[in-house]
N, C-alpha and C positions, 0 to 999 in steps of 0.2 A: 523375424517379425517386424512389421512397420513401428514407427513413431507411436502410431493414433494404438494400436492394439497393446503396445509396450507401457502406454500412459495409463489405459482401461486395467490391465493389467496390476497395474502400482494400487490402485486407486482401489481395487479389489482386494489386493493384499491390507491393506491399509485398515479396510472395512473389518473386515475381518479380526486383524491383529487386535484392533476397539472392541470389538466385540469381547473376546477370549481375556482380554485384559481389564475389563469392566470393574472388576473388584480389586484392582491393585491402586495399592494407594499415590495418586498422581495429583497434585496440590494443585498445578496450574487446569484440570480436567473438568474441573466447576465452573472455569470460565469461558474455556475452548472444549467443545465437547466431543469432536471430531479432528483434532490434531493430527497430522498424518506423520506417524512411527518414524524416528529419527534412524533407525536400522532398516531401514528400508530406500532412504533417500539414493540407492543407486537405482533403484528402479526410473528415477526420473530422469537421469543422465543422458535421454534418448542420441544418442551421436550426429542426429538430423532434426533437433530442436530449433537450432537457428534457421532451418528452411522456414517453418510457420510460425516460431515466435515472433522472429522479423526484432529482434532486441534492438537493433539500430535504428530503424523506423520510431521507437517508442520511444528512446532516448530523444532522437531530434523534435519530436512531436511536444516533450515537454522541456523544449529548449535546455539539457545537460549540454554543458561542453566544457572548457578548459577552466579549473578556479571554481566551479561551483561546488555549492556544497547541498548534499543531497542524503535522503536513508531509503533503503532497501528496507520496507518493511511485512516481516515476514521472511526474513532473507533465505530459509531453510539452510539447503548446501549452500547457499553462496554464489550460486548459477548465474545471477544477475548484477551482485555483489560485484566482483571483479570485473563485468562490463562495464559499470558505472564507472569502477576505480579506475580505468584504462581510459576511458571520457575526461573523466575530469583534473587527472594528470596530479605531479607532486605539489601545485598549490590549491588543492582541491581535497575536499574528505567528501569520505563516505559512512554514513550511522548502518550497520549489519545489526538492525534489530530483528529481536522474536523475543520468544516468551518461552522458550525451551534451550538450557542449559546446552543442551547436548548437540541441536538446531548450531547455537553459535559455536561450538567447540569446532563442529566441520567446515563451517566458515572460515575460523580462522586459520586450520589447517591448508586449507585450499589457498588462502591468501598467501600464507606466506609460500607455499610450493607458486606461486607465481610472481614471487619477490615483490609485490607491494605492500609501502607502507603509509598510504593514505587512509585507512580504513579503522572506523573505533567497533567493536561490537559493543552492542548495547541490549542488556539484561529489561525488558518491558514484564510486565506482571497484568493479565485480564485486558480491560478495554485499554490500559493507561500505556501507550507505546517506551517512554522516559524518554523520550525526546527534549533539547533544550528548547525552550522556548525561544519563537521569532530568529531562528538559526537558518531554517530550511530554502533555499534555492528551488528544490521540488521534493516530491516524496513518489515512492513506486510503491505500490499496491498489488502484485502482481499473486492472484489464484489462493485468496488469503480470506477476504470475505465471509466465504461460504462456511468458514470455521470458527466465525464471529458471534456472538450471542450480543453484544451491545453494541452493534454497531456504529449508533448515533454518537455516542462517547467515545468512541474509536476513533471517527471523523472527526469530531470536536476538539479531540485532543491532537488531533495532524495538523487543525489550523492552525492553532497556537504556535505549531511549530515551524509555521508560514515565514519567512519574509512579506515585506507588502510586496506584492506583485506575484509573489510564490505559487505553487502547482502540483497538484495530486493528482497523479494518475491512478484509476482504478481499472483493472485486466482481469476480470474472470471470467470463466465460461458462458456461453450462451445458455440458453435455458433448451432442455429437449436433451435426448438421449445420442446425438449425433456426434460424430467425432471423440476427441481423447475427453476426460477430465472425471467426475464425480458421479455417483447414482443423480437420475435426474430430480428426485422429491430434494437433492440436498445443494441444487443449484439457485441460487441468488439471481430472479431476475434484475437487468439494468435497470426498470422503472423502478422498484427497489430500491437502488442503491442511491439512486435521483434524491427520490422522497426522504431517505435518511441524510444524504450530505445537506438537501436544503436544510434541514431539522437541526442539523448538526454548524448551521452557519455558513454552509460552502453553493456557490452560484457556478455551474455546469458553464460549461466555455465551448467544449466541443465534445461530439460523436465521432471519435475516429472509428473509420469501419474498414483497417486495410489487414485487422488479422482473420484468417477462415475460421477459428474455430473456440474464438473467446472478441466479448465487447470489450471496447475500452472508451472509459470516458473518462474528462480532464476538470477536475476543478480550481477556484480560487475562492479566497475570499468573500464575501457579500461585499455589495457596496453599500456602505450608510450612507444616507441621502436622511437631512432634516428634513422634517413637513413643514409646510409653508407655515402652519402655527406655528409651530417652535420656533421659525425662523423669524417671524414676526415678533415675538412674544421678547426675541434675544435684543432684535435691534431697537426695541422701544425702549426698555432697558439700559442700552449702551447710549442711546440718545442724553442729549442732556435737557434738562427739566425747563419747560417753557417757564418764562416769568408770568404771573397775572396780574390781569391789566389792573 
């Protein structure tokens, strides 16, 4: 079975499980109606995912390097977390963030197996990723936004977590039914992400096109520039008063 088929099967199983468990007490489901079930994480670990996910190109595009401080938002089983941790090295830090404790437990086990000591798990809640303010060189959000109800709030909170010049990379499945990913009705078009990011105080830096099944948008903080009227007012206020004739 190929990677595309396995991923499609995983999404189908996830949808079925969510339907059957709709009445079960799930505190985080009120904020996230389509969370991927932790018990199905193994279905997403296709051995050929590296070939089409192209993680090294994604990290290059975000400028992730030795000693960077980064976040894997919606870390899941930690597939990207361990790759980020290897890239930033012992002098860097990776925040493995998720809203499900089971996902963080799976990531922690994976990190320990890999012998990595630079990963810190972070349990978020709803659209609050609970990341430290002004700490991140980059935040990576892969295949997560279609699960988020309040995307603007999430993106605004990620903006607060960025250092000056920091970047947010959004990777999610392209509209339509081709390739792996969730049902076409659940996919978030890239133009919707760009609109939500603008409302959250972010500016689009680049649209990367090297991924076959996903779009990849890179955002940074919006530049704040003073209007001419505001600048003139500050200049007048700072200027010494002229003596009256």
